[in-house]
C-alpha positions as CSV (number, residue, x, y, z in Angstrom):
1,M,-79.2,-2.7,-107.7
2,L,-83.1,-3.3,-104.6
3,F,-88.8,-1.7,-104.9
4,L,-93.6,-3.0,-103.6
5,R,-96.9,-2.8,-101.9
6,G,-96.4,-4.9,-98.8
7,L,-99.2,-4.9,-96.3
8,L,-102.5,-3.5,-97.3
9,G,-102.8,-5.8,-100.2
10,S,-99.5,-5.9,-101.9
11,L,-96.8,-3.7,-100.6
12,I,-94.7,-2.1,-103.2
13,F,-91.0,-2.6,-103.6
14,T,-88.6,-0.1,-104.9
15,C,-85.6,1.9,-104.0
16,C,-83.4,4.7,-104.8
17,L,-79.9,3.3,-104.7
18,V,-76.4,4.5,-105.1
19,V,-73.5,2.1,-104.7
20,T,-69.7,2.3,-104.9
21,L,-66.6,0.2,-104.7
22,S,-63.3,2.1,-104.2
23,N,-60.3,2.3,-101.9
24,I,-59.2,5.8,-102.7
25,V,-61.2,8.2,-100.7
26,Q,-61.2,8.9,-97.0
27,A,-64.6,9.2,-95.2
28,H,-65.9,12.7,-94.8
29,P,-69.4,14.2,-94.2
30,H,-71.6,13.8,-97.3
31,G,-68.7,12.4,-99.3
32,T,-67.8,8.9,-100.2
33,S,-67.1,6.6,-97.3
34,T,-64.4,4.0,-97.9
35,L,-63.0,1.4,-95.6
36,A,-59.6,-0.3,-95.9
37,T,-61.4,-3.5,-97.2
38,S,-62.4,-1.6,-100.4
39,I,-66.1,-1.2,-99.4
40,S,-67.2,2.4,-100.1
41,V,-70.7,3.9,-99.8
42,R,-71.8,7.1,-101.4
43,P,-74.6,9.4,-100.1
44,P,-78.0,9.1,-101.8
45,P,-77.9,11.5,-104.8
46,T,-81.2,12.9,-103.6
47,F,-79.3,14.2,-100.6
48,S,-76.3,15.6,-102.5
49,L,-76.0,16.2,-106.2
50,A,-72.3,17.2,-106.1
51,P,-70.2,15.3,-108.6
52,N,-67.9,12.8,-107.0
53,P,-65.2,11.5,-109.4
54,Y,-64.2,8.7,-107.0
55,W,-67.5,6.7,-107.4
56,P,-67.4,4.1,-110.1
57,A,-71.0,3.1,-111.0
58,P,-71.7,-0.6,-111.6
59,P,-72.2,-1.8,-115.2
60,S,-75.8,-1.3,-116.3
61,T,-76.3,-5.1,-116.4
62,Y,-74.9,-5.7,-112.9
63,R,-78.3,-6.0,-111.3
64,Y,-79.8,-8.2,-113.9
65,G,-81.1,-11.6,-112.7
66,T,-82.5,-12.8,-109.4
67,W,-81.5,-11.2,-106.1
68,Y,-82.4,-12.1,-102.5
69,V,-83.6,-9.2,-100.4
70,T,-81.8,-10.1,-97.3
71,Y,-81.5,-7.1,-94.9
72,S,-83.5,-3.9,-94.6
73,S,-84.6,-1.1,-92.2
74,Q,-88.0,-1.2,-93.9
75,T,-90.5,-2.5,-91.3
76,A,-93.0,-3.6,-94.0
77,Y,-90.5,-6.1,-95.4
78,S,-90.4,-7.9,-92.1
79,Y,-93.8,-9.4,-93.0
80,Y,-92.3,-11.1,-96.0
81,A,-90.7,-14.5,-96.4
82,D,-88.3,-15.6,-99.1
83,F,-88.3,-12.1,-100.6
84,Q,-86.7,-12.0,-104.1
85,T,-86.4,-9.4,-106.9
86,D,-85.8,-10.0,-110.6
87,F,-84.4,-7.3,-112.8
88,G,-83.9,-7.4,-116.6
89,P,-84.1,-5.4,-119.8
90,L,-87.5,-4.6,-121.4
91,T,-87.8,-5.2,-125.1
92,N,-90.9,-3.4,-126.2
93,H,-90.2,0.1,-125.0
94,S,-88.9,3.1,-126.9
95,L,-86.6,4.4,-124.1
96,A,-83.3,2.6,-123.9
97,D,-82.2,1.0,-120.6
98,Q,-85.7,0.6,-119.1
99,D,-85.9,-2.6,-117.0
100,Y,-88.6,-4.7,-115.5
101,D,-88.6,-4.9,-111.7
102,L,-90.5,-7.9,-110.3
103,G,-90.7,-8.5,-106.5
104,S,-92.0,-11.8,-105.3
105,Y,-92.5,-13.1,-101.7
106,Y,-94.7,-15.0,-99.3
107,F,-96.3,-13.4,-96.3
108,I,-95.1,-14.9,-93.0
109,G,-97.9,-17.2,-91.6
110,Q,-100.1,-17.0,-94.7
111,E,-102.8,-19.7,-94.9
112,N,-101.6,-21.2,-98.2
113,P,-97.8,-21.7,-97.8
114,T,-97.3,-22.1,-101.6
115,K,-99.1,-19.0,-102.8
116,L,-96.5,-16.5,-104.1
117,Y,-97.3,-12.8,-104.2
118,Y,-95.9,-10.4,-106.8
119,S,-95.3,-6.7,-107.2
120,S,-94.2,-5.5,-110.6
121,G,-93.2,-2.3,-112.4
122,I,-90.7,-0.6,-114.7
123,D,-87.4,1.0,-113.7
124,T,-86.3,4.0,-115.7
125,P,-82.8,5.4,-115.3
126,R,-82.8,8.9,-113.8
127,Y,-80.6,10.3,-116.5
128,T,-80.8,11.2,-120.2
129,A,-77.8,10.6,-122.4
130,S,-76.6,14.2,-122.0
131,Q,-77.2,14.3,-118.2
132,R,-75.3,11.1,-117.8
133,H,-72.1,12.8,-119.0
134,A,-72.8,16.1,-117.3
135,K,-73.6,14.8,-113.8
136,P,-72.6,11.2,-113.5
137,Y,-72.7,11.2,-109.7
138,A,-76.2,12.5,-109.6
139,Y,-77.6,10.1,-112.2
140,E,-75.7,6.9,-112.4
141,A,-77.4,3.9,-110.7
142,V,-80.5,5.9,-109.8
143,Y,-83.8,4.5,-111.0
144,N,-87.4,5.8,-111.0
145,F,-89.9,3.0,-110.4
146,H,-93.4,3.1,-111.9
147,G,-95.7,0.2,-110.8
148,N,-97.9,-1.5,-113.3
149,Y,-101.3,-3.3,-113.1
150,S,-102.6,-3.0,-109.5
151,L,-99.5,-0.8,-108.7
152,N,-100.1,1.7,-111.5
153,D,-100.4,4.6,-109.2
154,I,-97.1,3.9,-107.4
155,Y,-94.0,5.9,-108.2
156,F,-90.7,6.1,-106.3
157,C,-86.9,6.1,-106.6
158,Y,-84.1,3.8,-105.5
159,E,-80.5,4.7,-105.6
160,M,-77.6,2.3,-105.4
161,L,-75.2,3.3,-102.6
162,A,-72.6,0.5,-102.7
163,W,-72.0,-2.7,-104.7
164,G,-69.4,-5.5,-105.0
165,D,-68.6,-8.9,-103.7
166,D,-68.6,-9.9,-100.1
167,T,-65.8,-11.8,-98.4
168,A,-67.2,-15.1,-99.7
169,G,-67.3,-13.8,-103.3
170,N,-71.1,-13.3,-103.5
171,A,-72.3,-10.2,-105.2
172,Y,-74.4,-7.6,-103.3
173,F,-75.6,-4.1,-103.5
174,L,-76.9,-1.6,-101.0
175,A,-79.8,0.7,-101.9
176,Y,-81.6,3.7,-100.5
177,E,-85.3,3.6,-101.3
178,T,-87.4,6.8,-101.2
179,P,-90.8,6.9,-99.4
180,R,-93.7,5.3,-101.3
181,F,-97.3,4.4,-100.6
182,E,-97.6,4.4,-96.8
183,T,-94.1,3.5,-96.0
184,S,-91.0,5.4,-95.0
185,A,-87.6,5.6,-96.8
186,D,-85.2,2.8,-96.0
187,I,-81.8,1.2,-96.7
188,T,-81.9,-2.4,-98.1
189,I,-79.3,-5.0,-99.0
190,F,-79.7,-7.3,-102.0
191,S,-77.5,-10.4,-102.4
192,K,-76.9,-13.2,-104.7
193,S,-76.6,-15.4,-101.6
194,Q,-79.8,-16.4,-99.8
195,A,-78.0,-15.8,-96.5
196,G,-77.0,-12.3,-97.5
197,P,-73.6,-10.8,-97.4
198,T,-71.1,-12.3,-94.9
199,N,-71.1,-10.9,-91.4
200,E,-67.8,-9.2,-92.1
201,T,-69.1,-7.4,-95.2
202,L,-72.4,-6.5,-93.5
203,T,-70.6,-4.9,-90.6
204,E,-68.3,-3.0,-92.8
205,L,-71.2,-1.8,-95.0
206,L,-73.1,-0.4,-92.1
207,D,-70.0,1.1,-90.6
208,A,-69.4,2.9,-94.0
209,V,-72.9,4.2,-93.9
210,R,-72.3,5.7,-90.4
211,K,-69.1,7.3,-91.6
212,L,-71.1,9.3,-94.1
213,D,-72.4,11.2,-91.1
214,I,-75.8,11.8,-92.5
215,A,-78.5,12.0,-89.8
216,E,-81.3,10.4,-91.7
217,L,-79.2,7.4,-92.8
218,N,-77.9,6.9,-89.3
219,E,-81.4,6.6,-88.1
220,Y,-82.0,3.6,-90.4
221,V,-78.8,1.7,-89.5
222,P,-79.9,0.4,-86.0
223,H,-83.1,-0.9,-87.7
224,V,-81.5,-3.0,-90.4
225,V,-82.5,-6.6,-89.7
226,A,-82.2,-9.9,-91.5
227,L,-85.3,-10.8,-93.5
228,A,-86.8,-14.3,-93.4
229,Q,-85.4,-16.5,-96.1
230,D,-86.8,-20.0,-95.6
231,S,-85.5,-21.8,-98.8
232,R,-89.1,-22.4,-99.9
233,R,-88.2,-21.9,-103.6
234,V,-84.9,-23.7,-103.8
235,G,-84.8,-25.6,-107.0
236,Q,-87.7,-23.6,-108.6
237,A,-87.5,-21.4,-111.6
238,P,-87.1,-17.6,-111.0
239,A,-90.3,-15.8,-110.6
240,I,-89.8,-13.9,-113.9
241,D,-90.0,-17.3,-115.7
242,S,-92.8,-18.9,-113.7
243,C,-95.2,-16.1,-112.7
244,V,-98.8,-16.0,-113.9
245,G,-101.4,-13.3,-113.8
246,E,-100.5,-9.6,-113.8
247,C,-96.7,-10.1,-114.0
248,E,-96.8,-12.0,-117.3
249,N,-96.6,-8.9,-119.6
250,L,-94.2,-6.6,-117.9
251,D,-93.6,-4.6,-121.0
252,D,-97.0,-3.0,-120.6
253,P,-97.0,-0.3,-117.8
254,E,-100.7,0.6,-118.3
255,P,-102.7,-2.4,-119.5
């Protein structure tokens, strides 16, 4: 699974995400929305904490690696170019399953076209070991973000709503991001393809969101747009391997 301090210096990126892949359930209000093509989307757990046995969470390692942030209803993200996020396990923390969350991007039209901007933090799963078994629907694939360094005062949540492979075989996930800093909540799509999910998959994803029949989510759908991906970093090492400055020691949330 997607979050960032964008404008006003360095917009923060995070999300509350909940994702699902299943072809069992019929769409119904505030339940799991499933299409015939096996794409299914669950409501954000912050909206409904009712257990749903039909929602298989992705493996905890599913979101590891580099993802392109390709579509979003978040207006602040429209100022970014070549927006990517790196997720991976932390090694120096006592709580199991904590991950680093490193956003990297250019600003469209920035004076120095090669200067890369970063927003980093730590993702903590929203469950304890006991809660994970008691309420899997409410806690699986839900993360609390705590920014570090210049983002140390930033907290928010992202929840995976859907995940899987698009019709071209590229992995994706759909996330709901709670409000943070001076931005609204949003839905955002991450993909292993720089072009994002295929048009067929994108259309079906957004249709599945509509079928949940949740007013707030339906407000975001018309505002989901493609984000600028200009291939500026093709052939370069992932940001997590090449960044310098405040993202070099991601294991330290309060330096």
